[in-house]
C-alpha positions, 0 to 999 in steps of 0.5 A: 500500500505504501508503494501505491500512495508514493506513486500517486503523490509523487506524480501529482506533486511533480506535475502541479509544481511544474517539475515533471518531465524535466528529465525528458525535456531538458536533461541529457541522457545516456543508454540507461536513461528513460526518455520521451519526446512528444511534440505538438501535433494535429489529431482526429481525436482517436490517436496521438503519436509519441515521436520517440520513447526510450525504455531501458527495461521495457514498458509502456508509454502512457498518455495523460490529460491535463487533469494530471495536474489536479492530482487525478493520476489515474483519471487522467490516463487517456490511453497507453501503448502496447508493451514496448521492448527495452530500447528506443522506439520511434513514432509510437501510435497510441489509441486513446480510450476516450476520444478528444473532443477539443484541443488539449495539452497531453502528457506522454509518460514512460511507464515500467512493467513492474510485474513483468507480464507485459500488460499495462495494469497501472490503472486497474491496480490502482497505481500499485503496478507499472508505475512511471520511470523516474530520472533524477527524482523526476517523472520521465514525461513530456507535454505537447499541445494536440489540435483536434481536427483530422488527419489524412494519408495516401501513399504514392503508387499505381492507381486505376483510372477511376478508383483510388485508395486513401490509406488512412483518415482520422476524423474528430466529428465525422465527414468525408475525404475528398480527392482533388487534383493538383490544380487545387494548389492553383486556386481551383478549389471546386474544379479540382475535385475528382471524387469524394468518399461516402460519409465517414463516422468520427474515428479512424478509417483505413483503406478508404476507396473512392470512385473518381467522377473525373477519371485520370488520364495521366500520371499526376499528383492527387491531394486527399482532403479531409472535409467536415459534415457541417450541416449534419446530413451525411451528404457531401455538398461542399461543391454544390453549395459553393463552399458554404457547407462541408468545408475542409478540416483545418489545422494551423490555418490550412486545410488538412491534406496529404499529397500522393504521386500516382501512376496510372496503370493498366497492368494487374499485379499480385503478391502471394507470399509463402504461408501456413494454412489449415488447407481451407483458406489462404491470403493474397498479400496484395493485388492490383486490378485496373478494372476490378475483378477477382483473384483466383487461386490455382494449384500447381496442375496449372503448369500441366495445362489444367486451366479449369481443374486447377482452380481451388478458389476465388475471392469475392468481387474486388473493385478497381484498384489496389487491395491488401490481405485478400482472403480466398476460401478454397472450394477444393481444400489442400491436404498436403504442402504445395505451391499455389498460384494467385492469378488476377482475373477480369470481370469481363461480363460486368456481373461481379460474379466469377464465371471463368470456370462455368463459362469454360473460359469465355468470361472473366479471363485472367489479366495478362502481361507480356503475352501471359497471365499475371500470376504469383506463386507461393508455398503453402504449408498445411498446418493452421492459420488464425486472424484476430482484429483489434476490438473492444471487449467487456473483459469476459469475451473476445472474438477471433475472426478467422481460424483455419485448422487442418485436423481440428482443435482449438484456438487459445487466447494468451495474454502478452505475458506469453512473450515473457515466457509464461507459456502456460500461465498466459492462457486466458481462454480457449474455444470449444473444440473446432472441427477441421476447416475454416471457422469465422467469428469464434467467440471465446469466453475468458477464464480470467477477466481482462481488467485493462486494454492489452495485446492478446495472442490467439494461438491455434492448438491441435487436439493431439489426444483426439478427445475434443477437450483442451488439456494443454495447460492441465497436462503442462504442455504434454497434450494439445500443443500448438500448430506450428509453422516455420519453427514457431507457433501459429499465432496472431496479435490483436489489441483488446480495448477494455474500458470497464468490466463487471462481474455480478454473480447469483446471490441471496439477499433480504431484498434491500441490497445486492453485492457486485462481486467486482467492477473495474472502471478505467476512468471511474464512475458507478455501477448501476442495478437495473431490473428486468423491466429493461427488457420492455424498454424501461431504460430509466425506470428499470434503475433500482439503485447505484453505487457511490462514486468509484475511483478508477481501478478495480473494486471488489464486493461493491454493496449497493442499496436498492432504492426500490427493494426486491420483493421476489426472486428475479434477475437483475443487471449490473451496468458500468457507468461513466462519470461523464461530467466529472462531478462524482454524482450519478445523474444518468436518470435525471439527465435523461441519459445526457450524462453518466452514460454506460461504458460501452464494448460493442454494447453496454458493459453489463453482467446479469445475475439471478437474485433470490430473496432470503428464505427461498431456495436459490434455483437459478445461476447467473445468467449470461445473454449475448445481445441480438444484433440490432437491425433498426438502423442504429449503431450495431451493438453486442452486449455480453452478460456474465454467467456465474463464472463470468464466462460470457456464455448464455445459460439456460437459467434466467427469468422469462424473456431475459433475452429481450433485455439485450435489445434494450441494452443495445439502445443504451449502448447506442445512447452512450455512443451518441453522448460521447460523440457529442461531448 
């Protein structure tokens, strides 16, 4: 406890006295010194970039906001990097857990990995672990002014005549990215417009494909420009309104733009590197299709003249231009190692359907160059593949998007302590048994709750003893080991963003209070109890009680006095709420949801439990419900409710109609998103 208090007091004191950061900003360093360089920049509000950080023993670089100067050491954390190895790292992009809505002074602070697990636990553990580096008695950090606006980037390279791809756009309030030609620099503001994107919501967007209304006729310089949606109609009217609406985002008095030297190309290309596969799915690294089409995978019998029989699978239709990491599911699976050939094909009949085989070659033939088909070959090793995307999580479940297994098995999720050598202890969850083949969107219930944003490592495992039960940990690695490729386990990495977690288990009560087993809040707030009327849309009337203000971190056995006591056995829902206005008073109901909305991870972060009034037999266990996908035109949300073990899977218990609770919670999740974007 002494260590925790010392850490918090030192940080707050140094910031308030203006002494913190001196080591990074003014003092010389040697190889053993931690240091941070963080300069002023423009951001779309979702990410910032730390120019350079040196961590002698490894660790993290964390972004704090200016409330750090008010002593709010934990509340000020806005985001942290993934684990960084010992040494110097440049241009470290940090995703902010809470987006910036206005210009701000931020602090980049070098943090240790004091417990050696390569997971940042400073906030979740109340400051007792992963504290900051110091030098000469000063916290190692540096401040920078961040202008909230937009960013845009587009690489040089080949393009189709009527389609281009903008690599990355980050918008603080939503809008568009418009592609101008170089005449915009000569004052042709409207005439230079070649095309614009569809409406883009606030946040980060990658590989934004734009159809050009004015096709290119020669190599040129293009100027992608980030535009606002000033009239909030999600329709780009900058040109038709003669600049009155939907003007550009600006920074330092100028429009937010990038430039790209593009080469007009009519030659297709493909890159297909050696890879592991379960035999049912491969990934083409890149393909350029001047007029759109497909990329088809042939086996080596192609070289023997089997033009049609060699086809193993083809991609979905691809728009004109450049594409990366194109997935192709093989209709004819591979059963042994071999060479495959990626071949770009045209869409000659314009129906966006691959008809090359069915038409016996009369439609959708291959792109050609120098008298032959454009191809690239790569060796495929039959083993497994796994792919997991960055995602928000409620701390109890994660989703692995793609798993391909040659002989069946499992996909196991490890935390980043795996990289520190904790092969068994790093396991945080595993899937049910998966048959041999390609599996999409595999939901994994975690054995232990994730309490902070961190890097996860999905790993493909065999079922070596053929019992369809994962026993890798139990047998200390003697059974169900990982699939391997090129001397290592088949893995991927992904960032799980955890803002809050709640665990609420079945219990007996006299009806006046309930106990929430555990709640972790990254930015502080409350945990609120709702009753089952939430299933009928009573978002506010369903509130039975809420906790006192809870500081950032983890809180165990939180007792909540119910404003309306429970009279009979029922299912209640514990929901994590923010303190959005910083007054440490819960005003979600009285503000009609404008303040103190729920933490969101694909939906409101909740946990449901059956509550038995004292004197009656407890017949139900904690209920977990997966929220139904919403189709009402609102934001898609998925809410996970924890079961008795915090597993996140649906149980057979629970009150009638409990699944409908999830629908109402989706509305709460949507409301919360709206409040955050507006703030």
